[in-house]
C-alpha positions as CSV (number, residue, x, y, z in Angstrom):
1,M,-21.5,-50.3,71.5
2,N,-21.5,-54.1,71.1
3,A,-22.6,-55.9,67.8
4,A,-26.0,-56.8,69.6
5,N,-26.6,-52.9,69.8
6,S,-25.4,-51.8,66.7
7,P,-27.8,-49.4,64.5
8,L,-27.2,-51.6,61.7
9,E,-28.0,-54.9,63.3
10,L,-31.6,-53.4,62.9
11,F,-31.4,-54.0,59.4
12,R,-30.9,-57.9,59.8
13,P,-33.7,-60.1,59.0
14,E,-32.8,-62.3,62.3
15,E,-33.2,-59.4,64.7
16,V,-36.4,-58.7,62.9
17,R,-37.8,-61.9,63.9
18,R,-36.0,-62.1,67.3
19,K,-37.6,-58.9,68.3
20,A,-41.5,-60.2,67.2
21,H,-40.7,-63.2,68.9
22,L,-39.9,-61.6,72.0
23,L,-43.3,-59.6,71.6
24,L,-45.0,-62.7,70.9
25,E,-43.9,-64.5,74.2
26,Q,-45.0,-61.5,76.1
27,A,-48.3,-61.8,73.9
28,V,-48.9,-65.2,75.1
29,S,-48.2,-64.6,79.1
30,G,-50.2,-61.4,79.2
31,S,-47.7,-58.9,79.7
32,L,-47.9,-56.8,76.8
33,A,-50.1,-53.8,77.2
34,H,-52.5,-53.9,73.9
35,A,-51.7,-57.4,72.6
36,E,-52.9,-60.6,73.7
37,V,-52.6,-63.9,72.6
38,D,-54.3,-67.2,73.0
39,L,-52.8,-69.9,70.9
40,S,-55.3,-72.7,71.2
41,G,-57.2,-70.8,68.2
42,L,-54.1,-71.7,66.0
43,Q,-56.0,-74.8,64.6
44,K,-58.7,-72.6,63.1
45,V,-56.6,-70.2,61.4
46,L,-54.9,-73.2,60.0
47,V,-58.1,-74.7,58.3
48,S,-58.8,-71.1,57.1
49,V,-55.2,-71.0,55.5
50,L,-55.7,-74.2,54.2
51,E,-58.8,-73.9,52.4
52,A,-57.6,-70.2,50.7
53,T,-54.6,-72.4,49.6
54,K,-56.5,-75.1,47.9
55,E,-58.8,-72.7,46.7
56,S,-56.2,-70.9,44.7
57,Y,-54.1,-73.5,44.4
58,P,-55.6,-76.8,44.3
59,D,-52.3,-78.8,43.0
60,F,-50.0,-77.3,45.9
61,H,-47.9,-75.8,43.0
62,I,-47.7,-72.5,44.9
63,P,-45.6,-69.4,43.6
64,P,-43.4,-67.1,45.8
65,Y,-44.9,-64.3,47.5
66,G,-44.0,-61.0,45.9
67,V,-45.6,-58.0,44.0
68,W,-45.8,-60.4,41.0
69,R,-48.8,-61.9,42.0
70,D,-50.7,-58.5,41.9
71,F,-49.3,-58.0,38.2
72,E,-51.4,-61.2,37.6
73,A,-54.6,-60.1,39.1
74,G,-57.4,-62.0,37.2
75,G,-55.2,-64.5,35.9
76,I,-53.5,-62.3,33.5
77,D,-49.8,-62.4,32.8
78,R,-49.2,-58.7,32.2
79,W,-45.3,-59.0,32.6
80,G,-45.2,-61.5,29.7
81,A,-47.0,-59.4,27.4
82,L,-45.1,-56.4,28.1
83,A,-41.8,-58.4,28.0
84,S,-43.2,-60.0,24.8
85,A,-43.8,-56.3,23.4
86,R,-40.2,-55.3,24.4
87,E,-38.3,-58.0,22.8
88,F,-35.2,-57.7,25.5
89,Q,-31.9,-58.7,23.6
90,T,-30.4,-59.9,26.6
91,A,-31.0,-61.7,30.0
92,E,-29.2,-58.7,31.5
93,E,-31.6,-56.2,29.8
94,M,-34.9,-58.0,31.0
95,L,-33.4,-58.3,34.8
96,A,-32.7,-54.8,34.7
97,A,-36.3,-53.9,33.7
98,S,-37.9,-56.6,36.0
99,A,-35.9,-55.3,39.1
100,D,-36.8,-51.8,38.0
101,L,-40.2,-52.6,38.5
102,A,-40.3,-54.9,41.4
103,V,-38.5,-52.1,43.6
104,L,-41.0,-49.4,42.0
105,A,-44.2,-51.3,42.9
106,C,-43.1,-52.1,46.4
107,F,-42.4,-49.0,46.9
108,M,-45.2,-47.6,45.7
109,K,-47.6,-49.6,48.1
110,T,-48.5,-46.4,50.2
111,Q,-51.5,-45.2,52.0
112,A,-54.3,-43.9,48.9
113,P,-57.2,-42.3,48.8
114,E,-60.5,-43.5,50.6
115,N,-62.8,-45.9,48.6
116,W,-59.9,-45.7,45.6
117,V,-60.8,-47.8,43.1
118,F,-58.3,-48.5,40.3
119,K,-59.6,-49.4,36.5
120,D,-57.0,-51.4,34.8
121,P,-56.5,-50.2,31.5
122,M,-55.6,-53.5,29.8
123,T,-59.0,-55.4,31.1
124,G,-60.9,-52.8,32.3
125,T,-61.8,-54.3,35.4
126,E,-61.4,-52.3,39.1
127,T,-59.4,-53.4,42.0
128,S,-58.5,-51.7,45.2
129,G,-56.0,-51.5,48.4
130,N,-52.5,-52.8,47.3
131,E,-53.3,-54.8,44.2
132,A,-54.4,-51.4,42.8
133,S,-50.9,-49.3,43.6
134,A,-49.3,-52.3,42.3
135,L,-51.4,-52.3,39.1
136,A,-51.1,-48.7,38.6
137,A,-47.2,-48.7,39.0
138,F,-47.1,-51.4,36.8
139,H,-49.0,-49.4,34.0
140,M,-47.2,-46.2,34.7
141,F,-43.9,-48.3,33.8
142,A,-45.1,-49.7,31.1
143,A,-46.1,-46.1,29.8
144,G,-42.5,-45.2,30.3
145,S,-43.7,-42.5,33.1
146,F,-40.3,-43.2,35.1
147,S,-37.9,-43.7,31.9
148,T,-35.6,-40.8,30.6
149,E,-35.5,-42.8,27.2
150,L,-38.0,-42.3,24.9
151,S,-36.8,-45.2,23.2
152,D,-36.5,-47.7,26.0
153,P,-39.8,-47.0,28.2
154,Y,-39.2,-50.0,30.3
155,R,-37.2,-48.6,33.2
156,V,-37.1,-46.6,36.4
157,D,-34.4,-43.2,36.3
158,A,-33.6,-41.9,39.1
159,Q,-33.6,-38.3,37.4
160,T,-37.3,-39.0,36.6
161,L,-38.0,-39.9,39.9
162,I,-36.8,-37.0,41.5
163,R,-38.5,-34.8,38.9
164,M,-42.0,-36.5,38.8
165,D,-44.6,-34.4,37.4
166,M,-47.5,-33.9,39.7
167,E,-50.3,-34.6,37.0
168,E,-48.8,-37.4,35.4
169,L,-48.9,-39.0,38.6
170,A,-52.6,-38.0,39.3
171,S,-53.2,-39.5,35.6
172,G,-51.2,-42.7,36.3
173,L,-52.7,-43.2,40.0
174,Q,-56.2,-42.2,38.7
175,W,-56.1,-39.9,41.9
176,S,-58.2,-36.4,41.8
177,L,-55.8,-33.5,41.2
178,Q,-58.1,-31.5,43.5
179,D,-59.7,-34.2,46.0
180,D,-56.3,-36.2,46.4
181,V,-53.9,-33.2,46.3
182,E,-52.1,-33.8,50.0
183,L,-51.7,-37.4,49.2
184,L,-50.2,-36.4,45.4
185,E,-47.7,-34.2,47.4
186,A,-46.7,-37.2,49.6
187,M,-46.3,-39.5,46.5
188,Q,-44.5,-37.2,44.8
189,R,-41.9,-36.5,47.8
190,H,-41.6,-40.2,48.5
191,L,-40.6,-41.1,44.9
192,K,-38.3,-37.8,45.1
193,R,-36.7,-39.5,48.2
194,L,-36.0,-42.9,46.6
195,G,-34.5,-41.2,43.2
196,E,-32.1,-39.0,45.8
197,A,-31.6,-42.2,47.5
198,L,-30.5,-44.1,44.7
199,A,-28.3,-41.3,43.4
200,L,-26.3,-41.3,46.7
201,R,-25.1,-44.8,46.4
202,P,-23.6,-45.0,42.8
203,D,-21.7,-48.2,44.0
204,L,-25.2,-49.9,44.2
205,F,-27.3,-48.3,41.7
206,S,-25.0,-46.7,39.0
207,E,-23.6,-47.6,35.7
208,E,-21.5,-44.5,34.0
209,D,-24.5,-41.7,33.9
210,V,-27.5,-44.5,34.5
211,I,-29.0,-44.6,38.0
212,R,-31.9,-47.2,38.4
213,P,-32.5,-49.5,41.2
214,G,-32.5,-52.6,38.7
215,L,-28.8,-52.1,38.6
216,L,-28.2,-53.3,41.6
217,A,-29.8,-56.8,40.8
218,I,-27.3,-56.6,38.1
219,R,-24.3,-56.1,40.1
220,L,-25.4,-58.8,42.3
221,A,-25.5,-61.1,39.3
222,A,-22.1,-60.4,38.1
223,E,-20.9,-61.1,41.7
224,S,-22.9,-64.4,41.8
225,D,-21.8,-68.3,41.5
226,G,-25.3,-69.1,40.1
227,A,-27.0,-68.1,43.5
228,V,-27.8,-64.7,45.0
229,N,-28.2,-64.2,48.9
230,A,-31.6,-63.0,50.1
231,E,-29.9,-61.3,53.2
232,Q,-27.2,-59.6,50.9
233,I,-30.1,-58.0,49.1
234,L,-32.1,-56.7,51.7
235,D,-28.9,-55.3,53.3
236,N,-27.9,-53.6,50.5
237,L,-31.4,-52.3,50.3
238,L,-31.7,-51.3,53.6
239,E,-28.3,-49.2,54.0
240,A,-29.3,-47.2,51.1
241,L,-33.2,-46.9,51.3
242,A,-33.9,-47.1,54.7
243,P,-34.2,-42.9,55.0
244,V,-36.7,-43.0,52.2
245,W,-39.3,-44.4,54.9
246,E,-39.6,-41.3,57.4
247,G,-41.5,-41.3,60.3
248,G,-40.3,-44.4,62.2
249,A,-37.3,-44.4,65.0
250,Q,-34.0,-42.7,64.4
251,S,-30.6,-41.8,66.3
252,D,-28.5,-38.6,65.6
253,E,-28.2,-38.9,61.7
254,I,-29.5,-43.0,61.5
255,T,-32.9,-43.2,60.1
256,F,-34.1,-46.6,60.6
257,G,-36.8,-46.9,58.0
258,D,-39.9,-49.3,59.1
259,S,-38.7,-49.5,62.5
260,F,-40.3,-48.0,65.7
261,R,-39.4,-47.5,69.4
262,L,-41.6,-48.8,72.2
263,S,-42.6,-45.7,74.5
264,S,-41.5,-47.7,77.6
265,Q,-37.8,-48.1,76.3
266,S,-35.2,-45.7,76.7
267,A,-34.3,-43.2,73.8
268,E,-30.9,-44.2,74.2
269,S,-31.2,-47.9,73.7
270,Y,-31.4,-49.8,70.2
271,D,-32.8,-52.6,72.1
272,G,-36.4,-50.6,72.5
273,I,-36.9,-50.4,68.6
274,I,-38.2,-52.7,66.9
275,P,-37.8,-53.7,63.3
276,F,-40.2,-54.7,60.5
277,H,-38.8,-53.9,57.2
278,M,-42.1,-54.6,55.5
279,S,-41.5,-52.7,52.1
280,A,-38.0,-53.6,51.8
281,Q,-38.5,-57.5,52.3
282,E,-41.3,-57.7,50.0
283,M,-38.9,-56.2,47.6
284,V,-36.8,-59.0,48.2
285,Y,-39.2,-61.2,47.6
286,S,-40.1,-59.8,44.6
287,M,-36.9,-60.1,43.2
288,V,-36.8,-64.3,42.8
289,E,-38.6,-64.2,39.5
290,P,-36.3,-61.4,37.9
291,F,-33.1,-63.5,39.1
292,A,-34.8,-66.8,37.9
293,W,-35.5,-65.3,34.6
294,A,-32.0,-64.2,34.3
295,G,-31.2,-68.0,35.2
296,L,-30.2,-67.5,38.5
297,E,-31.6,-68.5,42.6
298,V,-32.1,-66.4,45.3
299,D,-31.1,-68.6,48.4
300,S,-31.6,-67.9,52.1
301,L,-35.0,-66.7,51.6
302,A,-35.9,-68.4,54.7
303,V,-34.2,-65.6,56.6
304,L,-36.7,-63.2,55.7
305,T,-40.0,-62.5,57.9
306,A,-43.7,-62.5,57.2
307,P,-45.2,-59.6,56.3
308,A,-46.2,-57.1,59.5
309,D,-49.2,-56.0,57.9
310,D,-53.3,-55.9,58.6
311,A,-53.9,-59.1,56.6
312,H,-52.2,-61.0,59.0
313,V,-53.2,-58.9,62.1
314,A,-56.4,-59.8,60.9
315,L,-55.8,-63.3,60.0
316,F,-55.0,-64.0,63.8
317,S,-57.8,-61.5,65.3
318,D,-60.8,-62.9,63.6
319,A,-59.9,-66.5,65.0
320,G,-59.4,-65.0,68.4
321,V,-55.7,-65.9,68.4
322,L,-54.9,-62.1,68.8
323,R,-56.6,-59.9,71.1
324,V,-56.5,-56.3,71.3
325,R,-56.6,-55.2,74.6
326,S,-57.1,-51.7,74.3
327,A,-59.4,-51.8,71.6
328,N,-62.1,-48.9,71.4
329,R,-60.2,-46.8,73.9
330,E,-58.9,-43.6,73.1
331,L,-55.1,-43.3,73.6
332,A,-52.3,-41.2,73.6
333,Q,-50.1,-40.7,70.7
334,D,-47.4,-43.0,72.2
335,E,-49.9,-45.6,73.9
336,A,-51.2,-45.6,70.2
337,L,-47.7,-46.2,68.7
338,D,-47.1,-49.0,71.1
339,R,-50.2,-50.6,70.1
340,M,-49.4,-50.7,66.4
341,I,-45.9,-52.0,67.4
342,E,-47.2,-54.6,69.4
343,L,-50.0,-55.5,66.8
344,R,-47.6,-55.6,63.9
345,A,-44.7,-57.6,65.5
346,V,-47.1,-60.4,67.3
347,G,-49.2,-60.8,64.0
348,S,-45.5,-61.4,61.9
349,A,-44.2,-63.7,64.7
350,L,-47.5,-65.7,64.5
351,T,-47.2,-66.4,61.2
352,D,-44.0,-68.4,61.8
353,K,-45.6,-70.7,64.4
354,L,-48.5,-71.0,62.1
355,A,-46.2,-72.1,59.2
356,D,-44.4,-74.7,61.2
357,R,-47.8,-76.2,62.4
358,L,-49.0,-76.3,58.5
359,R,-45.9,-78.1,57.7
360,D,-46.3,-80.4,60.4
361,E,-50.3,-81.0,59.2
362,L,-49.1,-81.5,56.1
363,E,-46.1,-83.7,56.9
364,V,-43.5,-81.7,54.4
365,P,-40.3,-80.1,55.5
366,A,-39.4,-76.2,55.4
367,E,-37.5,-76.7,52.1
368,Q,-40.5,-78.3,50.5
369,L,-42.9,-75.5,52.0
370,P,-41.0,-72.7,52.5
371,L,-42.7,-69.4,54.2
372,T,-42.5,-67.5,51.2
373,C,-45.3,-70.0,49.5
374,I,-47.2,-70.0,52.6
375,L,-47.4,-66.5,52.7
376,E,-48.6,-66.4,49.0
377,G,-50.8,-69.6,48.9
378,G,-52.5,-69.2,52.6
379,T,-51.8,-66.4,55.1
380,S,-51.9,-63.5,52.9
381,R,-55.1,-64.3,50.8
382,A,-57.0,-65.7,53.9
383,G,-56.0,-62.4,55.7
384,N,-56.9,-60.0,53.0
385,R,-60.6,-62.2,52.4
386,I,-61.3,-61.2,56.2
387,L,-60.6,-57.8,55.4
388,Q,-62.6,-57.6,52.1
389,L,-65.6,-59.1,54.0
390,D,-65.2,-56.7,57.2
391,K,-64.9,-53.4,55.9
392,E,-65.6,-52.0,59.5
393,N,-62.8,-54.1,60.5
394,C,-60.7,-53.0,58.0
395,K,-61.2,-49.7,59.0
396,K,-60.5,-50.2,62.5
397,L,-57.0,-52.0,62.1
398,G,-56.1,-49.2,59.7
399,Q,-56.7,-46.9,62.8
400,Y,-54.6,-49.1,65.1
401,L,-51.7,-50.1,62.6
402,N,-51.2,-46.4,61.4
403,P,-51.9,-44.1,64.4
404,G,-49.8,-41.4,63.2
405,S,-50.7,-41.4,59.4
406,V,-47.4,-42.3,58.0
407,F,-48.0,-41.7,54.3
408,W,-46.0,-44.8,53.4
409,L,-47.7,-47.6,56.0
410,P,-50.4,-49.1,53.1
411,F,-52.8,-49.1,55.9
412,G,-54.6,-46.4,57.3
413,A,-58.2,-45.7,58.6
């Protein structure tokens, strides 16, 4: 098997981008079964994204995309308050804790009960969607739900993930033990698989008898010369954690995580598998702040791709750039899966094209306006706003983007 067809190649962000752009080319030419693209509408999307950016960041001082923005919902620095209370003695302690939280919160963005609303214990305000998932993870972390040490609550231990109590989960997530029991059981299994995967890679996540996701950050920091490579973080996360994202493509004993096979492609060929790695890439994006607080930079972020999510599909479909050719038509399971693959890949690839056009419009190079800031400042915000304003479209996209109801995909009907 040559390098291009190596299963590990599907973990590379350049392969994620390459395959997404191949599907985009086919969508533009009209040769895909479910997704069709008209690039003439990109200017409308650009205006929408610029409006969202100016509204949220009028000075264009845009922070990086990642779960830390969810923790700042309502303009509140929740992590700052937690870190002040904890009084970390060393930068290393703070790095391990913040990296624990980043991995955990990204991992817990999953399907949730319909119409779920999370009430923030700190502010009493209510939120929903991915923001609710992140805040629930944050407050459970702050309460010590994932720690084995009573004297050190702000940590995520593999042993606790493996033995997570159902009642504690229900209380922390504010889900019903009666009405939401199937989702709670799925979350319990999801966290158990994460704990087991961490334990299976002591070379990455262990120090003596302690097993925590944040210890990977400690290890990478110790090996760095002032900068940590984003692709190396992603490689380590996917090599260890890809099996925890069940329901996607696999071959023999190898599980590819957030990757799916087009039904028209041979099961013997890795070329037919389209990788996304949405959650794992968000974990890497969300490592920027923890490493920065430790005095380190995360470089090569440009290799990462835009989220293959409902917000970006909504952004382009609302403007008429992306059209679902098989909308409102009953599909067989393999066709429905193909539709999901096409829409997610094309939405992500279109974001690259939009990013280039946005930089041209503003006359700034990619170094000054990286993709991570475009995601945070505009595309994710504009796309999520569309979903919030059109609940019916949000529900329809959920059906398109998760036809098999894979638990860990955060969009559902």
